[in-house]
C-alpha positions in Angstrom: 61.8 50.3 162.0 62.0 46.4 162.8 62.7 45.7 166.2 64.9 42.6 167.4 63.4 39.6 168.7 63.2 39.8 172.6 65.3 36.3 172.7 68.2 38.0 170.9 69.1 38.9 174.7 69.7 35.3 175.5 73.2 35.1 174.6 74.2 38.9 175.1 77.4 37.8 176.7 79.9 35.7 174.7 80.7 33.6 177.4 77.3 32.0 177.2 77.6 31.2 173.4 79.2 27.7 173.4 77.8 25.6 170.5 77.4 26.4 166.8 73.6 26.3 167.1 73.8 29.0 170.0 75.8 31.4 167.6 73.4 31.1 164.6 70.5 31.6 166.9 72.2 34.7 168.4 73.0 36.0 165.0 69.4 35.4 163.7 67.8 36.9 166.7 69.2 40.6 165.6 67.2 42.8 163.0 67.3 41.0 160.0 66.4 42.7 156.8 66.7 39.5 154.6 63.9 37.9 156.7 61.3 41.3 157.1 59.3 42.8 154.3 60.5 45.8 152.5 57.8 47.9 153.7 58.6 48.0 157.4 61.9 49.6 156.7 63.7 52.1 154.4 67.0 53.1 153.2 67.0 55.4 156.2 67.2 52.4 158.7 70.8 51.8 157.5 73.6 53.8 159.1 77.2 53.5 158.4 78.0 55.2 161.8 76.8 52.0 163.7 79.1 49.8 161.6 81.8 52.3 161.8 81.4 52.2 165.6 81.2 48.3 165.8 84.3 47.8 163.6 86.4 50.5 165.9 85.5 48.8 169.1 87.1 45.6 167.3 90.3 47.5 166.4 89.2 48.3 162.7 90.4 45.2 160.7 89.1 46.4 157.4 91.7 49.2 157.7 94.3 46.7 157.0 93.1 44.6 154.1 92.8 46.0 150.7 89.5 45.0 148.9 87.7 44.4 145.7 84.2 45.8 146.4 81.4 44.9 144.2 78.0 46.4 143.8 75.2 46.0 141.2 71.7 44.4 140.7 72.6 41.2 139.7 75.6 39.4 138.9 77.6 40.8 142.0 78.0 37.4 143.9 79.3 35.5 140.9 81.5 38.4 139.9 83.2 38.4 143.4 83.4 34.4 143.3 85.3 34.6 140.0 87.5 37.3 141.2 88.4 35.6 144.5 88.9 32.1 142.4 91.6 33.9 140.2 93.1 35.5 143.4 93.4 32.7 145.2 94.8 30.6 142.4 97.5 33.1 142.1 98.8 32.6 145.7 97.2 35.4 147.3 95.3 34.5 150.5 91.9 35.7 149.6 88.8 36.5 151.7 85.3 36.4 150.0 82.4 37.6 151.8 78.9 37.3 149.9 75.3 36.9 150.7 72.8 35.4 151.0 73.8 32.0 151.9 72.0 28.9 150.3 72.4 26.1 153.0 74.4 27.5 156.1 75.6 31.0 157.3 79.2 30.1 157.1 78.9 29.8 153.4 79.0 33.9 153.6 82.6 33.6 154.8 85.4 31.9 152.6 89.3 32.1 152.6 91.1 30.5 149.6 87.7 28.6 148.8 87.3 27.0 152.3 84.2 28.0 154.2 84.6 29.1 158.0 84.3 26.2 160.3 81.3 25.8 162.8 84.2 26.3 165.7 85.5 29.4 164.0 81.7 30.8 163.7 81.5 30.3 167.5 84.5 32.0 168.3 83.7 35.0 166.0 80.3 35.5 167.7 81.7 35.2 170.9 84.3 38.1 170.1 81.5 40.2 169.0 78.7 39.7 171.4 80.1 41.5 174.2 80.7 44.5 171.9 77.3 44.3 170.8 75.8 44.2 174.1 77.8 47.3 174.7 76.4 48.9 171.8 72.8 47.9 172.3 72.9 50.0 175.6 74.0 53.2 173.9 70.7 55.4 174.3 69.1 56.5 171.3 70.7 54.2 169.1 69.7 50.9 167.5 72.2 48.0 168.2 74.0 46.2 165.1 72.0 44.2 162.8 72.4 40.7 161.5 74.3 41.8 158.4 76.4 44.2 159.9 77.4 41.6 162.5 78.1 39.2 159.5 80.2 41.6 157.8 82.3 42.6 161.2 82.7 38.6 161.5 84.3 38.7 158.0 86.6 41.2 158.9 87.7 39.9 162.3 88.2 36.3 160.7 90.1 37.8 157.7 92.4 39.5 160.0 92.9 36.6 162.0 93.8 34.3 159.2 96.1 37.1 157.6 94.0 37.6 154.4 96.0 40.0 152.0 92.8 40.6 149.8 89.3 40.8 150.5 86.5 40.4 148.1 83.1 41.9 149.2 79.6 41.5 147.7 77.5 44.4 148.6 74.4 43.2 150.5 71.9 46.1 149.5 72.7 49.0 147.2 76.0 50.1 147.9 76.2 53.7 149.6 74.7 52.8 153.0 75.7 49.2 152.9 77.8 47.7 155.7 80.4 46.6 153.4 80.9 50.2 152.4 83.5 50.7 155.1 86.1 48.8 153.2 89.3 50.4 151.8 89.0 49.1 148.3 91.8 48.8 145.7 89.2 48.6 142.9 85.5 48.8 142.8 83.1 47.0 140.4 79.6 47.9 139.4 77.8 45.2 137.3 74.5 45.9 136.4 71.7 48.4 137.1 68.1 47.1 136.9 64.9 47.5 138.8 65.1 45.7 142.3 64.7 46.7 146.0 62.8 49.8 144.7 61.3 50.9 147.7 64.6 51.2 149.3 66.9 52.2 146.5 64.2 54.2 144.1 61.9 53.4 141.4 63.9 55.0 138.8 67.3 53.8 137.4 69.3 56.7 137.9 68.1 56.5 141.6 69.3 53.1 141.8 72.6 53.9 140.0 73.1 56.8 142.4 73.0 54.2 145.3 74.9 51.6 143.8 77.6 54.3 142.8 77.8 55.2 146.4 80.8 52.5 146.8 82.9 54.8 144.3 85.8 56.3 146.5 88.4 59.0 145.4 91.0 57.9 143.2 89.9 54.3 143.2 89.5 52.7 139.8 85.9 51.8 138.8 84.9 48.7 136.5 81.7 49.3 135.0 79.3 46.9 133.3 76.4 49.1 133.4 75.0 49.6 129.9 71.4 50.8 130.7 70.9 54.5 130.0 70.7 56.9 132.1 72.0 54.8 134.7 75.5 54.6 133.1 75.7 58.5 133.0 75.0 58.3 136.8 78.3 56.2 137.5 80.2 58.3 135.1 79.1 61.5 137.0 80.0 60.0 140.2 83.3 58.7 139.3 84.4 62.0 137.7 83.4 63.9 141.0 85.7 61.5 142.8 88.6 61.7 140.1 88.0 57.8 140.0 89.3 56.2 136.8 86.3 54.8 135.1 86.7 51.5 132.7 83.4 51.3 131.1 82.2 47.8 129.2 81.8 48.7 125.7 83.9 51.8 125.6 87.2 51.1 127.4 87.1 47.3 127.3 85.2 44.6 125.6 84.9 40.7 125.5 83.9 37.9 123.0 83.1 34.3 123.2 85.7 31.8 122.0 83.1 28.7 122.5 84.9 25.1 122.9 88.3 26.6 123.6 88.9 25.9 127.2 90.6 22.8 128.3 87.3 20.9 129.1 85.4 22.0 125.8 83.1 24.4 127.8 82.8 27.9 126.9 85.5 30.6 127.3 85.8 34.4 126.6 88.6 36.7 125.6 88.8 40.0 127.2 90.3 43.1 125.3 91.2 46.8 126.4 91.2 48.5 123.3 93.2 46.5 120.9 95.2 44.9 123.7 94.3 41.3 124.6 94.0 41.5 128.5 93.1 37.9 128.9 92.7 34.9 126.0 90.4 31.9 126.3 89.8 32.0 129.8 87.2 29.3 130.8 83.7 30.5 131.8 82.8 28.7 134.9 79.1 29.4 135.0 76.4 29.0 132.3 75.0 31.9 130.4 75.8 35.0 128.5 75.3 37.0 131.3 78.0 35.1 133.1 80.4 36.1 130.4 79.3 39.6 131.2 80.3 39.0 134.7 83.4 37.1 133.9 84.7 40.4 131.8 84.1 42.5 134.7 86.1 40.2 136.9 89.0 39.9 134.6 89.2 43.8 134.5 89.1 44.0 138.3 92.0 41.4 138.2 94.0 43.3 135.7 93.6 46.9 137.7 95.1 45.0 140.6 97.8 43.8 138.3 98.6 47.3 137.4 99.1 48.1 141.1 101.6 45.4 141.6 99.9 42.1 142.5 101.2 39.2 140.7 98.4 37.4 139.1 99.7 35.3 136.0 97.3 34.3 133.2 97.8 30.6 134.0 96.8 31.1 137.5 93.5 33.0 136.5 92.6 30.1 133.9 93.3 27.6 136.9 91.0 29.4 139.5 88.4 29.7 137.0 88.6 25.9 136.1 88.2 24.9 139.8 85.6 27.5 140.7 81.9 26.2 141.9 79.2 28.6 142.6 75.6 26.9 144.2 72.5 28.0 143.1 73.5 30.0 139.8 71.8 28.0 136.9 73.5 25.0 138.8 73.1 21.6 137.3 72.2 19.5 140.2 70.8 16.2 138.4 70.6 14.6 135.1 67.9 12.5 133.6 66.0 14.6 134.0 68.1 17.4 134.1 67.7 19.6 137.2 68.9 23.3 137.1 68.7 25.4 140.4 68.9 29.3 139.7 68.5 31.8 142.5 67.1 34.6 140.0 64.6 36.7 142.0 64.1 40.0 139.9 63.1 40.9 136.3 66.5 41.0 134.9 67.8 37.7 136.3 64.7 35.9 135.3 65.4 37.2 131.7 68.9 36.0 131.6 67.9 32.6 132.9 65.2 32.2 130.3 67.7 33.1 127.6 70.3 30.7 129.1 67.6 27.9 129.1 66.9 28.7 125.3 70.6 28.7 124.3 72.3 26.1 126.4 69.9 23.3 127.5 68.0 21.0 125.3 65.1 19.2 126.6 61.9 17.3 125.4 59.8 19.0 128.0 60.5 21.7 130.5 58.9 21.8 134.0 59.2 24.8 136.3 59.1 24.8 140.0 58.6 28.4 141.1 58.1 30.5 144.6 58.8 34.5 145.3 59.6 36.9 147.9 57.5 39.7 148.9 58.3 43.0 147.4 59.3 41.6 144.3 58.1 42.1 140.8 56.6 38.6 140.8 54.0 39.3 138.1 56.9 40.4 135.7 58.8 37.2 136.3 55.8 34.9 136.0 55.1 36.8 132.5 58.6 35.8 131.5 58.8 32.2 133.1 55.3 30.6 132.2 55.4 30.7 128.6 58.9 29.2 128.6 57.7 26.0 130.2 55.2 23.0 129.5 54.3 22.6 132.9 54.4 25.1 135.8 54.2 24.4 139.7 53.7 27.3 141.8 54.8 26.8 145.6 56.1 28.6 148.7 59.2 28.1 150.7 58.7 27.3 154.3 62.0 28.9 156.1 61.4 32.6 155.7 58.3 34.7 156.4 58.7 36.9 153.3 57.5 33.8 150.9 54.3 34.9 148.8 51.6 32.3 149.7 51.0 30.1 146.9 47.4 31.4 146.4 48.7 34.7 145.8 51.0 33.2 143.2 48.1 31.6 141.5 46.2 34.8 141.4 49.3 36.7 140.2 49.7 34.0 137.3 45.9 34.0 136.1 46.2 37.9 135.8 49.6 38.1 134.2 49.7 35.0 131.6 46.0 33.2 131.7 48.3 30.0 131.4 47.7 26.8 133.2 49.6 26.0 136.2 49.6 23.4 139.1 50.1 24.4 142.9 51.7 22.6 145.5 51.7 23.4 149.3 55.3 23.2 149.8 58.8 22.6 148.4 58.6 18.8 148.9 55.3 18.3 147.1 56.3 20.5 144.3 59.2 18.3 143.9 57.1 15.3 144.0 54.8 16.7 141.5 57.8 17.9 138.8 59.1 14.4 139.3 56.2 12.6 138.5 55.7 14.9 135.3 59.3 14.5 134.1 61.0 11.8 132.0 64.9 11.4 131.6 65.1 13.6 128.6 62.9 16.4 130.4 64.3 19.6 132.5 63.1 20.7 135.8 64.2 24.2 136.7 63.6 25.7 140.1 63.6 29.6 140.6 62.2 32.7 141.8 64.1 33.2 145.1 67.3 32.4 147.0 65.1 30.6 149.5 63.4 28.3 147.2 66.8 27.5 145.6 68.2 26.8 149.1 65.3 24.5 150.6 65.0 22.4 147.3 68.8 22.3 146.7 68.9 20.7 150.2 66.3 18.3 149.6 67.3 17.0 146.5 71.1 16.7 147.3 70.5 15.4 150.8 66.8 14.0 150.7 65.1 13.2 154.1 63.3 10.1 154.9 60.1 9.9 153.0 61.2 12.3 150.3 62.4 10.5 147.1 65.3 12.5 145.4 
C-alpha cells in the first residue's frame, strides 16, 4: 500500500494551516490514489471502517442529509450535475460532491451551483486536521486518504451550510468507496464497462458487483446498465436488498425531440411505461450518451418527487438550461472549434467519437491526446486515430501517472499504423495544433482528466509566451 509523503505531517495541527495553499498542500500530502499507479494498490486498500470512524469523530454529518448516490463507469459526474441543477432550481439547498476536479480542488464541493471559497477550504481542512492527526496515531491503522478527507470535507460543509439534499458521485467502484456511508433517498448506476480493472475485476459482472455495492435496503435504484451480464447483477443485488429497481429500456425510456428546447438545442422526453415523466427537457450536454444520462437524472428526480420533494417541471427545465459542466465535450473556442473532453476509457472515447461524427462539422479534425497509466490506451487510440486527419501525442505534466509520449508513440504504431506527431508537453501540442488548424477545422483534446485540465487552463487563461 502506498505511504503518505513525509511532508504530510507539516500541517498536522489545524492551527498551523493559515492559507489556501497550505490547506491544499496538506490534502495533497495524503495518500492519493488519483496520483499513483493502480498496480501499487488494490480494492483491499479501501476500508469503510476508516471513513466511518473519521465521520463519527466529526459528529456524523452524513446522517442528517439524504443523498442521491450515483455510481457507474462513465456518466456519473454528468448525471450528478444534472440532478443537482434540477434540485437547486426547484429551491432545495443542494450539495454536489464530484471528482476529480479540472482546475481547482474546490470544484469538488458545490452548493446551489457555487463552489466552496478558498477561505471555506481552509476552515474545513483546519477542522479535519486535528481529527486526522489522532487517527494517524492509531496503531495498526493507516490514516485517512486524500479522497476520504475530501469526502468528509463535503459532509462538514454541507452540514454547516444547512444543505437539504446531497448529490454524490462515487469516486471508484462503489462498494468500498468513501461516499458509500451516505443515507441515500435514491441510488443511480449509469453504465458498466471495463475500467479500473485491476481494482474492480476484469469481467463485467465483477465490475457490476462493485458498483452495485451502493444499493441499500428498500432504497430505489435507477439503472442505465444495458450490458449483459452486468444488468443481471444489478437486478440480483437489488432483489436481495428489496430495493425497487427501475431499469432503462424496461421500466422507463426516453426519446429525443431535437430543436424543441427554448434555445433550439436538443431536448428529450422521458416516459415511464406510457406515462410522460418529463417532456421536452433541454439537454445541457452534447451527445447521445448525455441523453442517456439525462434520462437517469430525470428518473432520480422523479423518485424524489414520489417521496414528497416538490420539484416542478418548470424548475427542472430551468435548472438544466443554466447548467455548465466543464471538460465534457466542452466547446471552449470557435474558428477553429476547440472541444475538450475528459474521456479516459474505451466506452467514453466511443461516445466522444460518435458525438463528433453527429454533432460537429469540420473541414479537418486534429487530435491532441495524452493518457494515464493503467488505462486501455491502445484501445482508445484504435478508436480515435482513424477519426482524425492529424494526431498529436503528448503527456500532461502535473501528475506522475502520465504515459510518456514515447510509449504513446509505440502503442500508436502497433495499434493503428497511422501517422502521428509528437509534442513534448501540452503547450507544445497546442502550438502544433494551432499551426495545423484553419478557421473551419476542429481541435479535440482528450484522453484524460489531466490533459483536459492542463490545456483548458492554458487555452482559457494563456500564460506569457503561450498564444491561445
